[in-house]
C-alpha positions as a Markdown table, in Angstrom:
| # | Residue | x | y | z |
|---|---|---|---|---|
| 1 | Met | -30.8 | 10.7 | 12.2 |
| 2 | Arg | -30.5 | 14.2 | 11.0 |
| 3 | Trp | -27.7 | 16.6 | 12.3 |
| 4 | Asn | -26.8 | 20.1 | 13.2 |
| 5 | Ile | -22.9 | 21.1 | 12.4 |
| 6 | Gln | -21.9 | 23.5 | 15.3 |
| 7 | Arg | -18.0 | 24.6 | 16.0 |
| 8 | Val | -17.3 | 25.6 | 18.5 |
| 9 | Arg | -14.1 | 27.3 | 20.1 |
| 10 | Gly | -11.8 | 26.3 | 23.9 |
| 11 | Glu | -8.5 | 24.9 | 24.0 |
| 12 | Asp | -8.9 | 23.4 | 21.0 |
| 13 | Glu | -11.6 | 23.8 | 18.4 |
| 14 | Ala | -13.7 | 20.9 | 17.4 |
| 15 | Leu | -17.0 | 20.0 | 14.9 |
| 16 | Val | -19.7 | 19.4 | 17.5 |
| 17 | Leu | -22.8 | 17.0 | 15.9 |
| 18 | Arg | -25.8 | 17.5 | 17.3 |
| 19 | Gly | -28.4 | 14.7 | 16.7 |
| 20 | Asn | -32.7 | 15.2 | 16.5 |
| 21 | Leu | -32.4 | 12.5 | 19.4 |
| 22 | Gly | -30.1 | 14.3 | 21.5 |
| 23 | Lys | -26.7 | 12.8 | 20.2 |
| 24 | Val | -23.6 | 14.9 | 20.5 |
| 25 | Ala | -20.3 | 13.5 | 19.6 |
| 26 | Thr | -17.1 | 15.4 | 18.9 |
| 27 | Phe | -14.2 | 15.1 | 16.1 |
| 28 | Leu | -11.3 | 16.6 | 17.3 |
| 29 | Arg | -9.9 | 19.0 | 14.4 |
| 30 | Met | -6.3 | 17.9 | 14.5 |
| 31 | Lys | -2.8 | 18.9 | 13.1 |
| 32 | Ile | -1.5 | 16.2 | 11.7 |
| 33 | Leu | 2.2 | 14.9 | 10.0 |
| 34 | Ile | 2.6 | 12.0 | 7.5 |
| 35 | Ala | 5.5 | 11.3 | 6.6 |
| 36 | Ser | 7.3 | 8.9 | 4.2 |
| 37 | Gly | 11.0 | 9.0 | 3.0 |
| 38 | Val | 10.3 | 8.2 | -0.6 |
| 39 | Arg | 9.9 | 10.7 | -3.1 |
| 40 | Arg | 6.8 | 13.0 | -3.7 |
| 41 | Val | 5.7 | 10.9 | -7.1 |
| 42 | Arg | 2.1 | 10.2 | -6.6 |
| 43 | Glu | 2.0 | 7.5 | -9.3 |
| 44 | Ala | 4.1 | 5.4 | -7.0 |
| 45 | Gly | 2.4 | 3.4 | -4.3 |
| 46 | Ala | 3.8 | 4.1 | -1.3 |
| 47 | Ala | 4.1 | 7.7 | -2.1 |
| 48 | Gly | 0.3 | 7.8 | -3.3 |
| 49 | Val | -1.1 | 5.8 | 0.2 |
| 50 | Val | 0.1 | 9.2 | 1.6 |
| 51 | Phe | -1.0 | 11.5 | -0.5 |
| 52 | Tyr | -4.7 | 9.9 | -0.2 |
| 53 | His | -4.5 | 9.2 | 3.6 |
| 54 | Ala | -3.9 | 13.3 | 4.0 |
| 55 | Glu | -6.4 | 14.1 | 0.9 |
| 56 | Gly | -9.0 | 12.1 | 2.7 |
| 57 | Leu | -8.3 | 13.6 | 6.4 |
| 58 | Gln | -8.2 | 16.9 | 5.3 |
| 59 | Lys | -11.7 | 16.5 | 3.7 |
| 60 | Leu | -12.9 | 15.7 | 7.1 |
| 61 | Gly | -11.8 | 18.8 | 8.6 |
| 62 | His | -8.3 | 18.3 | 9.6 |
| 63 | Arg | -5.2 | 20.2 | 9.3 |
| 64 | Val | -2.2 | 17.6 | 7.5 |
| 65 | Glu | 1.1 | 18.3 | 6.2 |
| 66 | Thr | 3.0 | 15.4 | 4.1 |
| 67 | Trp | 7.1 | 15.1 | 4.1 |
| 68 | Phe | 8.6 | 13.1 | 1.4 |
| 69 | Phe | 12.0 | 12.5 | 1.1 |
| 70 | Asp | 12.6 | 14.6 | -1.5 |
| 71 | Asp | 11.2 | 18.2 | 0.5 |
| 72 | Val | 13.2 | 17.5 | 3.8 |
| 73 | Leu | 16.2 | 16.3 | 2.1 |
| 74 | Pro | 16.7 | 17.9 | -0.7 |
| 75 | Asn | 20.6 | 17.6 | -0.4 |
| 76 | Thr | 22.0 | 14.6 | 1.2 |
| 77 | Lys | 24.8 | 14.4 | 3.3 |
| 78 | Trp | 25.1 | 10.7 | 4.6 |
| 79 | Pro | 26.1 | 8.1 | 2.0 |
| 80 | Pro | 23.7 | 6.8 | -0.1 |
| 81 | Lys | 22.9 | 2.9 | 2.2 |
| 82 | Phe | 22.3 | 5.3 | 5.4 |
| 83 | Gln | 20.0 | 8.1 | 3.7 |
| 84 | Asp | 16.8 | 5.6 | 5.0 |
| 85 | Leu | 18.2 | 6.9 | 8.6 |
| 86 | Glu | 19.5 | 10.2 | 7.6 |
| 87 | Phe | 15.5 | 11.1 | 6.8 |
| 88 | Ala | 14.5 | 9.4 | 10.0 |
| 89 | Ser | 17.0 | 11.2 | 12.3 |
| 90 | Thr | 15.8 | 14.7 | 10.4 |
| 91 | Ile | 12.5 | 14.1 | 10.7 |
| 92 | Ser | 13.0 | 13.5 | 14.4 |
| 93 | Arg | 14.7 | 16.6 | 14.5 |
| 94 | Arg | 12.2 | 18.9 | 13.0 |
| 95 | Ile | 9.1 | 17.4 | 15.3 |
| 96 | Arg | 11.1 | 18.0 | 18.8 |
| 97 | Lys | 12.2 | 21.3 | 17.6 |
| 98 | Glu | 8.4 | 22.5 | 17.3 |
| 99 | Pro | 6.7 | 19.7 | 19.6 |
| 100 | Gly | 3.6 | 21.9 | 19.7 |
| 101 | Arg | 3.3 | 21.7 | 16.3 |
| 102 | Phe | 1.2 | 19.0 | 15.7 |
| 103 | Asp | -0.7 | 16.7 | 17.8 |
| 104 | Val | 0.0 | 13.8 | 16.6 |
| 105 | Val | 2.5 | 12.8 | 14.0 |
| 106 | Asn | 1.9 | 9.3 | 11.6 |
| 107 | Leu | 5.5 | 8.2 | 10.4 |
| 108 | His | 6.0 | 5.3 | 7.3 |
| 109 | Ala | 8.1 | 2.4 | 8.8 |
| 110 | Pro | 11.3 | 2.5 | 9.0 |
| 111 | Trp | 11.5 | 5.8 | 9.5 |
| 112 | Gly | 10.1 | 6.5 | 12.8 |
| 113 | Cys | 12.4 | 4.8 | 14.2 |
| 114 | Val | 14.7 | 7.9 | 15.6 |
| 115 | Tyr | 11.7 | 9.9 | 16.6 |
| 116 | Gly | 10.4 | 6.6 | 19.0 |
| 117 | Ile | 13.9 | 6.0 | 20.3 |
| 118 | Ser | 14.3 | 9.8 | 21.7 |
| 119 | Arg | 11.1 | 9.9 | 22.7 |
| 120 | Ser | 11.9 | 6.9 | 25.5 |
| 121 | Met | 15.5 | 8.3 | 25.9 |
| 122 | Phe | 14.2 | 12.0 | 26.4 |
| 123 | Pro | 10.3 | 11.9 | 26.9 |
| 124 | Ser | 8.6 | 15.3 | 27.0 |
| 125 | Ser | 4.7 | 15.7 | 27.5 |
| 126 | Glu | 4.7 | 18.6 | 24.8 |
| 127 | Leu | 5.6 | 16.0 | 21.5 |
| 128 | Pro | 3.4 | 14.3 | 19.8 |
| 129 | Pro | 2.0 | 11.3 | 19.4 |
| 130 | Tyr | 3.5 | 8.7 | 17.4 |
| 131 | Val | 1.2 | 6.9 | 14.8 |
| 132 | Phe | 3.6 | 4.2 | 12.9 |
| 133 | Thr | 2.2 | 2.8 | 9.5 |
| 134 | Met | 3.7 | 0.2 | 7.5 |
| 135 | Gln | 1.8 | -1.6 | 4.3 |
| 136 | Gly | 3.2 | -5.2 | 5.2 |
| 137 | Ser | 5.7 | -7.5 | 7.1 |
| 138 | Glu | 9.1 | -6.8 | 6.7 |
| 139 | Glu | 9.4 | -10.5 | 7.6 |
| 140 | Arg | 7.9 | -11.7 | 4.6 |
| 141 | Tyr | 9.9 | -9.7 | 2.5 |
| 142 | Ala | 12.8 | -11.0 | 4.2 |
| 143 | Leu | 11.3 | -15.2 | 3.5 |
| 144 | Ala | 10.6 | -14.5 | 0.1 |
| 145 | Met | 13.4 | -13.4 | -1.4 |
| 146 | Lys | 15.9 | -15.5 | -0.1 |
| 147 | Leu | 14.0 | -18.0 | -1.5 |
| 148 | Glu | 14.0 | -16.5 | -4.5 |
| 149 | Ala | 18.1 | -15.9 | -4.1 |
| 150 | Lys | 18.2 | -20.2 | -3.9 |
| 151 | Lys | 17.0 | -19.6 | -7.2 |
| 152 | Gly | 19.3 | -17.9 | -9.0 |
| 153 | Arg | 16.7 | -14.6 | -9.0 |
| 154 | Ala | 17.3 | -12.1 | -6.0 |
| 155 | Thr | 20.9 | -11.1 | -6.7 |
| 156 | Asn | 20.6 | -7.9 | -4.2 |
| 157 | Phe | 19.3 | -10.4 | -1.5 |
| 158 | Ser | 22.6 | -12.6 | -1.5 |
| 159 | Arg | 23.6 | -13.8 | 2.0 |
| 160 | Lys | 26.0 | -10.6 | 2.9 |
| 161 | Asn | 23.0 | -8.0 | 2.1 |
| 162 | Arg | 20.6 | -10.9 | 3.9 |
| 163 | Ala | 22.9 | -10.1 | 6.7 |
| 164 | Trp | 22.8 | -6.1 | 6.3 |
| 165 | His | 19.2 | -6.5 | 5.6 |
| 166 | Arg | 18.5 | -7.8 | 9.0 |
| 167 | Leu | 21.2 | -5.7 | 10.6 |
| 168 | Tyr | 20.1 | -2.5 | 9.3 |
| 169 | His | 16.4 | -2.7 | 7.6 |
| 170 | Gln | 14.7 | -5.2 | 10.1 |
| 171 | Thr | 16.7 | -2.9 | 13.2 |
| 172 | Met | 14.6 | 0.5 | 11.9 |
| 173 | Tyr | 11.6 | -1.2 | 11.6 |
| 174 | Asp | 11.9 | -3.2 | 14.7 |
| 175 | Phe | 12.3 | 0.5 | 16.6 |
| 176 | Ser | 9.6 | 2.2 | 14.3 |
| 177 | Ile | 7.0 | -0.7 | 15.0 |
| 178 | Ser | 7.8 | -1.5 | 19.2 |
| 179 | Lys | 7.9 | 2.5 | 19.7 |
| 180 | Ala | 5.1 | 3.8 | 18.6 |
| 181 | Asp | 2.0 | 4.5 | 20.6 |
| 182 | Phe | -0.7 | 3.3 | 18.0 |
| 183 | Gly | -0.2 | 2.3 | 14.4 |
| 184 | Ala | -2.1 | 0.9 | 11.3 |
| 185 | Val | -1.2 | -1.5 | 8.8 |
| 186 | Ala | -2.9 | -2.2 | 5.0 |
| 187 | Asn | -2.6 | -6.0 | 5.2 |
| 188 | Arg | -3.8 | -8.3 | 8.1 |
| 189 | Glu | -0.2 | -10.4 | 8.5 |
| 190 | Gly | 2.0 | -7.4 | 9.4 |
| 191 | Trp | -1.0 | -6.1 | 11.8 |
| 192 | Ile | -0.9 | -9.6 | 13.6 |
| 193 | Leu | 2.8 | -9.7 | 13.3 |
| 194 | Ser | 3.4 | -6.5 | 14.9 |
| 195 | Glu | 1.5 | -7.5 | 17.8 |
| 196 | Leu | 2.3 | -10.8 | 18.9 |
| 197 | Lys | 6.0 | -9.4 | 18.5 |
| 198 | Tyr | 6.4 | -6.3 | 19.7 |
| 199 | Gly | 4.3 | -6.5 | 22.7 |
| 200 | His | 1.5 | -4.2 | 21.6 |
| 201 | Val | -1.6 | -5.0 | 23.5 |
| 202 | Pro | -5.2 | -5.6 | 21.4 |
| 203 | Gly | -6.5 | -1.9 | 20.2 |
| 204 | Arg | -2.8 | -0.3 | 19.6 |
| 205 | Val | -2.0 | -1.7 | 16.2 |
| 206 | Trp | -4.9 | -1.6 | 13.2 |
| 207 | Tyr | -6.1 | -3.1 | 10.1 |
| 208 | Val | -6.2 | 0.1 | 7.8 |
| 209 | Pro | -5.9 | -1.5 | 4.3 |
| 210 | Asn | -5.7 | 0.8 | 0.9 |
| 211 | Gly | -8.3 | 2.5 | -0.9 |
| 212 | Thr | -9.7 | 2.9 | -4.3 |
| 213 | Glu | -10.7 | 6.3 | -5.7 |
| 214 | Ala | -14.2 | 6.5 | -7.3 |
| 215 | Ser | -13.2 | 7.5 | -10.3 |
| 216 | Phe | -12.3 | 4.2 | -11.0 |
| 217 | Phe | -15.6 | 2.8 | -10.9 |
| 218 | Arg | -17.1 | 2.3 | -14.3 |
| 219 | Glu | -19.1 | 0.5 | -15.9 |
| 220 | Arg | -17.8 | -2.7 | -17.9 |
| 221 | Ser | -18.6 | -4.5 | -20.8 |
| 222 | Phe | -17.6 | -8.7 | -21.1 |
| 223 | Gly | -16.9 | -10.1 | -24.5 |
| 224 | Glu | -18.4 | -13.2 | -25.4 |
| 225 | Gly | -15.5 | -14.4 | -26.4 |
| 226 | Pro | -12.0 | -15.5 | -25.3 |
| 227 | Ala | -10.1 | -12.6 | -23.5 |
| 228 | Gln | -6.7 | -11.8 | -25.7 |
| 229 | Lys | -5.3 | -8.4 | -23.8 |
| 230 | Leu | -3.7 | -8.9 | -20.4 |
| 231 | Leu | -2.0 | -6.3 | -18.1 |
| 232 | Tyr | 0.6 | -6.4 | -15.6 |
| 233 | Val | 0.3 | -2.9 | -13.5 |
| 234 | Gly | 3.8 | -1.9 | -11.7 |
| 235 | Thr | 8.1 | -1.6 | -11.2 |
| 236 | Trp | 9.4 | -4.3 | -12.8 |
| 237 | Leu | 11.4 | -6.1 | -9.6 |
| 238 | Asp | 11.9 | -9.6 | -8.6 |
| 239 | Arg | 9.9 | -9.2 | -5.8 |
| 240 | Lys | 6.7 | -8.4 | -8.0 |
| 241 | Gly | 7.2 | -12.3 | -9.4 |
| 242 | Val | 8.4 | -10.4 | -13.0 |
| 243 | Phe | 10.1 | -13.7 | -14.2 |
| 244 | Tyr | 7.3 | -15.6 | -13.2 |
| 245 | Leu | 4.8 | -13.8 | -15.5 |
| 246 | Ala | 7.3 | -13.7 | -18.4 |
| 247 | Glu | 7.9 | -18.2 | -17.9 |
| 248 | Ala | 4.1 | -18.0 | -18.0 |
| 249 | Phe | 3.5 | -15.6 | -20.9 |
| 250 | Gly | 5.3 | -17.6 | -22.7 |
| 251 | Met | 3.5 | -20.7 | -22.3 |
| 252 | Leu | 0.3 | -19.2 | -23.0 |
| 253 | Ala | 2.0 | -17.1 | -26.3 |
| 254 | Ala | 2.1 | -20.8 | -27.6 |
| 255 | Arg | -1.6 | -22.1 | -26.9 |
| 256 | Met | -3.0 | -18.9 | -27.4 |
| 257 | Pro | -2.0 | -17.2 | -30.7 |
| 258 | Glu | -4.1 | -13.8 | -30.3 |
| 259 | Leu | -3.1 | -13.4 | -26.6 |
| 260 | Thr | -1.2 | -9.6 | -25.3 |
| 261 | Leu | 0.4 | -8.4 | -22.1 |
| 262 | Thr | 0.5 | -4.7 | -21.6 |
| 263 | Ile | 3.3 | -4.3 | -19.2 |
| 264 | Ala | 2.7 | -1.0 | -17.2 |
| 265 | Gly | 4.0 | 1.6 | -14.5 |
| 266 | Cys | 7.2 | -0.9 | -14.8 |
| 267 | Leu | 10.0 | 2.4 | -14.5 |
| 268 | Met | 11.9 | 0.3 | -16.7 |
| 269 | Pro | 13.2 | 0.7 | -20.9 |
| 270 | Glu | 11.3 | -1.4 | -22.7 |
| 271 | Glu | 14.3 | -3.6 | -24.3 |
| 272 | Met | 15.2 | -4.2 | -20.4 |
| 273 | Val | 11.6 | -5.3 | -19.6 |
| 274 | Lys | 11.1 | -7.9 | -22.9 |
| 275 | Lys | 14.5 | -9.5 | -22.8 |
| 276 | Asp | 13.0 | -11.3 | -20.0 |
| 277 | Phe | 10.6 | -13.0 | -22.1 |
| 278 | Pro | 11.0 | -15.9 | -24.5 |
| 279 | Glu | 12.2 | -14.1 | -27.6 |
| 280 | Gln | 8.7 | -15.8 | -29.5 |
| 281 | Ala | 6.5 | -13.7 | -26.9 |
| 282 | Gln | 8.1 | -10.6 | -27.2 |
| 283 | Ala | 6.2 | -9.5 | -29.8 |
| 284 | Arg | 2.7 | -9.4 | -27.9 |
| 285 | Leu | 4.2 | -7.4 | -25.4 |
| 286 | Thr | 3.5 | -3.6 | -25.2 |
| 287 | Val | 5.4 | -1.9 | -22.4 |
| 288 | Ile | 4.0 | 1.5 | -21.0 |
| 289 | Ser | 7.2 | 2.7 | -19.2 |
| 290 | Lys | 4.9 | 5.3 | -16.9 |
| 291 | Val | 1.3 | 5.6 | -16.6 |
| 292 | Ser | -0.1 | 9.1 | -15.2 |
| 293 | Arg | -3.2 | 9.0 | -12.3 |
| 294 | Gly | -5.3 | 10.1 | -14.7 |
| 295 | Asp | -4.9 | 7.9 | -17.4 |
| 296 | Met | -5.2 | 4.6 | -15.1 |
| 297 | Pro | -8.9 | 4.0 | -15.0 |
| 298 | Gly | -8.5 | 4.3 | -19.2 |
| 299 | Leu | -5.5 | 1.7 | -19.0 |
| 300 | Tyr | -8.1 | -0.6 | -17.2 |
| 301 | Ala | -10.5 | -0.3 | -19.1 |
| 302 | Ala | -9.2 | -1.3 | -22.4 |
| 303 | His | -7.7 | -4.4 | -21.2 |
| 304 | Asp | -9.3 | -7.9 | -20.1 |
| 305 | Val | -7.7 | -9.2 | -17.2 |
| 306 | Leu | -5.4 | -8.1 | -14.2 |
| 307 | Val | -2.6 | -10.3 | -14.1 |
| 308 | Phe | -0.7 | -9.7 | -11.0 |
| 309 | Pro | 1.9 | -12.4 | -9.7 |
| 310 | Ser | 3.9 | -10.6 | -6.8 |
| 311 | Leu | 5.7 | -12.5 | -4.2 |
| 312 | Val | 5.0 | -10.0 | -1.6 |
| 313 | Glu | 2.6 | -6.9 | -0.7 |
| 314 | Gly | 1.4 | -4.7 | 1.5 |
| 315 | Met | -2.1 | -3.9 | -0.3 |
| 316 | Pro | -1.7 | -3.5 | -3.8 |
| 317 | Leu | -3.3 | 0.3 | -5.4 |
| 318 | Thr | -3.1 | -1.8 | -8.7 |
| 319 | Met | -5.4 | -5.1 | -7.8 |
| 320 | Leu | -8.4 | -2.7 | -5.8 |
| 321 | Glu | -8.1 | 0.0 | -9.0 |
| 322 | Ala | -8.3 | -3.1 | -11.8 |
| 323 | Met | -11.7 | -4.7 | -9.3 |
| 324 | Ala | -13.4 | -1.2 | -9.5 |
| 325 | Thr | -13.5 | -1.2 | -12.5 |
| 326 | Ala | -14.6 | -4.5 | -12.2 |
| 327 | Met | -11.6 | -6.2 | -14.7 |
| 328 | Pro | -11.2 | -9.9 | -13.5 |
| 329 | Val | -7.9 | -10.3 | -11.3 |
| 330 | Val | -5.5 | -13.3 | -11.0 |
| 331 | Thr | -3.0 | -12.6 | -8.1 |
| 332 | Thr | -0.7 | -14.9 | -5.8 |
| 333 | Asn | -2.3 | -16.5 | -2.2 |
| 334 | Thr | -0.2 | -14.1 | 0.0 |
| 335 | Cys | 0.4 | -10.9 | 2.4 |
| 336 | Gly | -3.1 | -8.3 | 1.3 |
| 337 | Met | -4.4 | -10.1 | -1.8 |
| 338 | Ala | -5.8 | -12.5 | 0.4 |
| 339 | Asp | -7.6 | -10.2 | 2.7 |
| 340 | Val | -9.5 | -9.1 | -0.1 |
| 341 | Leu | -9.8 | -12.0 | -2.1 |
| 342 | Glu | -11.9 | -15.3 | -2.2 |
| 343 | Asp | -10.7 | -17.6 | -5.2 |
| 344 | Gly | -13.3 | -18.2 | -7.6 |
| 345 | Val | -16.1 | -15.4 | -6.2 |
| 346 | Asn | -14.4 | -12.2 | -6.4 |
| 347 | Gly | -11.0 | -12.9 | -8.5 |
| 348 | Leu | -8.7 | -15.9 | -8.7 |
| 349 | Leu | -5.9 | -16.7 | -6.2 |
| 350 | Val | -2.6 | -19.0 | -7.6 |
| 351 | Pro | 0.6 | -20.3 | -5.1 |
| 352 | Pro | 3.5 | -17.7 | -5.4 |
| 353 | Ala | 5.9 | -18.8 | -7.5 |
| 354 | Gly | 4.4 | -21.0 | -10.0 |
| 355 | Ser | 4.7 | -20.1 | -13.5 |
| 356 | Ala | 2.8 | -23.2 | -14.8 |
| 357 | Glu | -0.5 | -22.7 | -12.9 |
| 358 | Leu | -0.7 | -19.0 | -13.0 |
| 359 | Ala | -0.7 | -19.5 | -17.0 |
| 360 | Arg | -2.6 | -22.7 | -16.5 |
| 361 | Val | -5.0 | -19.8 | -14.1 |
| 362 | Val | -4.8 | -17.0 | -16.9 |
| 363 | Glu | -6.1 | -19.8 | -19.9 |
| 364 | Gly | -9.0 | -20.7 | -17.7 |
| 365 | Ile | -10.5 | -17.1 | -16.9 |
| 366 | Cys | -9.4 | -15.9 | -20.3 |
| 367 | Lys | -11.8 | -18.3 | -22.5 |
| 368 | Ala | -14.5 | -18.4 | -20.1 |
| 369 | Ala | -16.1 | -15.4 | -20.5 |
| 370 | Glu | -19.2 | -15.8 | -18.4 |
| 371 | Phe | -17.2 | -16.3 | -15.1 |
| 372 | Arg | -15.7 | -13.9 | -16.2 |
| 373 | Arg | -18.0 | -11.7 | -16.0 |
| 374 | Gly | -19.4 | -12.7 | -13.0 |
| 375 | Ile | -15.1 | -12.4 | -11.1 |
| 376 | Gly | -15.1 | -9.0 | -12.1 |
| 377 | Ile | -18.7 | -7.7 | -11.3 |
| 378 | Ala | -18.6 | -9.6 | -8.0 |
| 379 | Gly | -15.0 | -7.7 | -7.5 |
| 380 | Gln | -16.3 | -4.4 | -8.5 |
| 381 | Val | -18.6 | -5.0 | -5.4 |
| 382 | Thr | -15.8 | -6.1 | -3.0 |
| 383 | Ala | -13.5 | -3.0 | -3.9 |
| 384 | Arg | -16.9 | -0.2 | -3.0 |
| 385 | Arg | -15.8 | -1.4 | 0.8 |
| 386 | Tyr | -12.8 | 0.0 | 0.3 |
| 387 | Thr | -12.3 | 3.4 | -1.1 |
| 388 | Trp | -10.5 | 6.0 | 0.0 |
| 389 | Asp | -13.4 | 8.0 | 1.7 |
| 390 | Leu | -14.4 | 5.1 | 3.7 |
| 391 | Ile | -10.3 | 4.1 | 4.5 |
| 392 | Ser | -9.7 | 7.6 | 5.7 |
| 393 | Arg | -12.4 | 7.3 | 8.4 |
| 394 | Arg | -10.5 | 4.1 | 9.7 |
| 395 | Met | -7.3 | 6.2 | 10.1 |
| 396 | Glu | -8.6 | 8.9 | 11.8 |
| 397 | His | -10.2 | 6.9 | 14.4 |
| 398 | Val | -6.2 | 5.9 | 15.0 |
| 399 | Leu | -4.7 | 9.0 | 15.2 |
| 400 | Thr | -7.2 | 9.8 | 17.2 |
| 401 | Met | -7.3 | 7.4 | 19.7 |
| 402 | Ala | -3.7 | 8.8 | 20.1 |
| 403 | Val | -4.5 | 11.8 | 20.4 |
| 404 | Glu | -7.3 | 11.4 | 23.0 |
| 405 | Glu | -4.9 | 9.2 | 25.3 |
| 406 | Lys | -1.4 | 12.3 | 25.6 |
| 407 | Arg | -4.7 | 14.4 | 26.5 |
| 408 | Ala | -6.3 | 11.8 | 29.2 |
| 409 | Ser | -2.9 | 11.5 | 30.7 |
| 410 | Ala | -2.6 | 15.3 | 30.5 |
| 411 | Arg | -5.4 | 15.5 | 32.7 |
| 412 | Trp | -3.8 | 13.0 | 35.6 |
């Protein structure tokens, strides 16, 4: 069907598409706020998601503002451990001060908690509807770190810290989710939990995964011999499974003398990262603390296999980007990874927190050239269903429902 685009003016500007079969579809031009209490650093995963959603929605004709922590609170006043709550309180005051500035606000959890509570306590028909965005379930994170703490690894998640997390952080998440009109969650586990735990009726919370840029899609040359260059991309945190990566690579280094590992975007000094690895494996490590977005496609292209043993994730951009470059991915069977990957078809899944199994699977794919090629190509096909252009339309759908519901209630 061919469409003619017309711009009409009334109470709200809209784009009207008129098809040659007489069908008419109207798309609201929305004024949208996206706010997240992270730093405005595009290379960071959470901030990157905000940028991509904002750019995608702008391409669709909407006006979008983004608020990050350093935009809203260049000088904090509250103690460091309460700064998440300070950010949430500040953005709530700003929104309420100018209620007509936005048609809808998309506040990333847990920072929508204060706005959600304030609307319940002091309702106003002028306030914009609230859509929360969340990467994954905080309950999954708490469980994974509790298990690691029992092994003496997650030192920042001791019994005392777990109690603080439950009373403070989890409570912020609880109100962010329960007080929202609609929600968008980047993995299915968090999406389902948000409905069941908080009593949202079906159709209020939507599965909106993360995506990847068109620049990552490229042809890959697959060698006939064993793969020799492994890659890990991500911050160097215990929840990312870095201790298991270090142990697994130590095992592999003893069996595969040509194998190397690059650790990129870890945001840690080289010596701090290398000390987590067995001494005999450290010479085969390359540590790149920071990588610009523009250099990422080339980084993936220069390596053979992505190893991403994270214990808990929402929907990792790293995995989707690697798949777009036809790079085979070995990751864990949990959270958002299992939403995208089918083991042995378009990637390889291993149990979380298992060094020996991780080493065995990585060794197997490194030594199987044809299998590696098939996994890489299938992964790239899958990644084409996760481009940001497609994902932006999913987010637009959720935001539009929130706006249309408010306008319908105002008419009645």
